[in-house]
C-alpha positions in Angstrom: 3.6 68.2 17.6 1.3 67.5 14.8 -1.9 68.0 16.5 -4.5 68.9 13.6 -2.5 66.8 10.9 -3.1 63.7 9.5 0.3 62.6 10.9 -1.2 62.7 14.5 -2.5 59.2 14.0 0.5 57.9 12.6 2.8 59.2 15.2 0.7 57.5 18.0 0.8 54.1 15.8 4.6 54.2 15.9 4.9 55.7 19.4 2.3 53.7 21.3 3.8 51.8 24.1 4.3 48.0 23.5 3.7 48.4 19.8 0.0 49.2 20.1 -1.8 48.6 16.7 1.4 47.5 14.9 1.8 44.6 17.2 -1.9 43.8 17.0 -2.1 43.6 13.3 1.2 41.5 12.8 -0.2 39.1 15.5 -3.7 38.6 13.7 -2.0 38.2 10.3 0.5 35.6 12.0 -2.4 33.8 13.5 -4.5 33.6 10.3 -1.8 32.5 8.5 -0.9 29.7 11.1 -4.7 28.8 11.1 -4.9 28.4 7.2 -1.9 26.3 7.2 -3.2 23.8 9.9 -6.7 23.8 8.2 -4.6 22.8 4.6 -2.4 20.5 6.6 -5.7 18.9 8.4 -7.4 18.5 5.1 -4.7 16.8 3.3 -3.9 14.2 6.3 -7.6 13.6 6.5 -8.2 12.8 2.8 -5.1 10.6 2.9 -3.4 12.7 0.2 -0.6 13.4 2.5 1.4 11.0 5.0 3.4 11.9 8.1 7.0 11.2 7.0 8.5 8.1 9.0 11.3 10.0 10.5 8.2 11.8 12.7 6.2 8.9 12.9 8.9 6.5 14.4 9.2 8.7 17.3 5.5 9.1 18.0 3.9 7.1 21.0 2.2 4.0 19.7 -1.5 5.4 21.1 -1.0 8.1 18.9 0.7 6.5 16.0 -2.6 4.7 15.6 -4.4 8.0 14.7 -2.0 9.3 12.0 -2.5 8.3 8.6 -1.1 5.3 7.2 1.3 5.1 4.6 1.4 2.8 1.8 -0.6 4.4 -1.2 -0.7 3.3 -4.7 1.7 5.8 -6.4 -0.3 5.3 -10.0 -3.7 5.5 -8.7 -3.1 7.7 -6.2 -5.5 5.8 -3.6 -4.7 4.0 -0.5 -3.2 0.5 -1.1 -6.4 -1.2 0.6 -8.5 0.6 -1.8 -6.9 -1.5 -4.7 -8.6 -4.6 -2.9 -11.9 -3.6 -4.4 -13.2 -3.6 -8.0 -16.5 -3.3 -9.7 -17.6 -5.9 -12.1 -20.2 -5.7 -14.7 -23.0 -8.7 -14.5 -22.9 -9.5 -18.2 -20.7 -7.4 -20.5 -23.3 -6.7 -23.0 -26.9 -4.9 -23.0 -29.5 -4.4 -25.3 -30.3 -1.1 -26.8 -33.3 0.7 -25.4 -34.4 0.7 -21.8 -31.9 -1.6 -19.6 -31.1 -2.2 -16.2 -27.3 -2.5 -15.5 -26.4 -4.8 -12.6 -22.9 -4.6 -11.3 -21.0 -6.4 -8.1 -18.4 -4.5 -5.9 -16.1 -7.6 -4.9 -13.2 -7.6 -2.4 -10.6 -9.2 -4.5 -8.8 -11.0 -2.4 -11.5 -12.9 -0.8 -13.7 -12.8 -3.8 -16.8 -11.7 -1.7 -19.2 -9.3 -2.6 -18.8 -5.9 -0.8 -22.6 -4.9 0.5 -23.5 -1.3 1.9 -21.0 0.6 -0.2 -22.2 4.2 -1.0 -22.2 4.9 -4.7 -21.9 8.5 -5.1 -20.7 9.4 -8.5 -21.8 7.5 -11.7 -21.7 8.3 -15.3 -22.3 6.3 -18.6 -20.9 7.8 -21.9 -19.4 6.8 -25.1 -15.9 7.7 -24.8 -14.6 4.3 -26.1 -16.3 5.2 -29.3 -14.8 8.4 -29.4 -18.1 10.3 -28.4 -17.4 11.2 -24.3 -20.4 13.7 -24.7 -22.7 11.3 -25.7 -24.2 10.6 -22.3 -27.2 9.1 -20.5 -28.7 9.1 -17.3 -28.4 6.3 -14.5 -31.4 6.0 -11.8 -30.0 4.0 -8.8 -32.3 0.9 -8.4 -32.8 -1.2 -5.1 -30.7 -4.0 -4.6 -31.9 -7.7 -5.0 -29.2 -9.2 -3.0 -26.1 -7.7 -0.7 -23.2 -6.5 -2.9 -25.2 -6.0 -5.9 -25.8 -2.5 -7.1 -28.5 -1.8 -10.1 -29.1 1.2 -12.3 -31.8 1.9 -14.8 -31.0 3.5 -17.9 -31.7 4.2 -21.7 -29.1 3.1 -23.9 -29.9 5.1 -26.9 -27.3 3.9 -29.3 -25.4 0.5 -30.1 -21.9 0.7 -29.8 -19.1 0.9 -26.9 -20.0 2.4 -23.7 -18.2 3.4 -20.5 -19.5 3.2 -17.0 -17.4 5.4 -14.6 -17.9 4.8 -10.9 -16.9 6.1 -7.6 -17.9 4.5 -4.3 -17.0 4.6 -0.6 -16.8 1.4 1.2 -17.5 1.2 4.7 -14.2 1.0 7.2 -11.8 2.1 4.4 -10.3 5.8 3.7 -10.7 7.0 0.3 -12.6 6.1 -2.6 -12.9 3.1 -5.0 -13.1 4.2 -8.6 -13.6 2.0 -11.9 -14.2 2.2 -15.4 -16.2 -0.6 -17.1 -16.5 -1.3 -20.6 -20.1 -2.0 -21.8 -21.0 -3.2 -25.3 -24.5 -2.3 -26.3 -26.0 -4.4 -29.3 -29.2 -3.3 -31.3 
């Protein structure tokens, strides 16, 4: 009909047997959408930010239920319940101004025992309690002298109230232990 017009491709597109290109395009779009949804769901479940509703998990075989994310998150902190059993404690709440080495322990609160081999992947020392959150100083990790003790070398440039913010992964636990500790720096 319209052999030499731009509509020739359009007619083939509409009249191709079995849907042709249109069916392929819709299929690819649907596949991509489902793939993105599955990735998002898996990411949320893996991080522990989402949990499988009990209406579903109650009907899953026990062998499979062990692989599903556990319920029981701490709603105010958004952390899994087991993580609230861990806390960082400063060894000494005061430090002298200038070069200093800060020591802290990661403790399992129910047992009171120090937790060795945690991976501290985020740390920050600033003067937020004194109203100066942009006043920061660098922290340099130092080797531990005993299990469960974590040390950082720093230069405390100013006397006053400082805040040490930490994030760590504890082996065998899902999620991140996060703490903010108060430190008083004296001249």
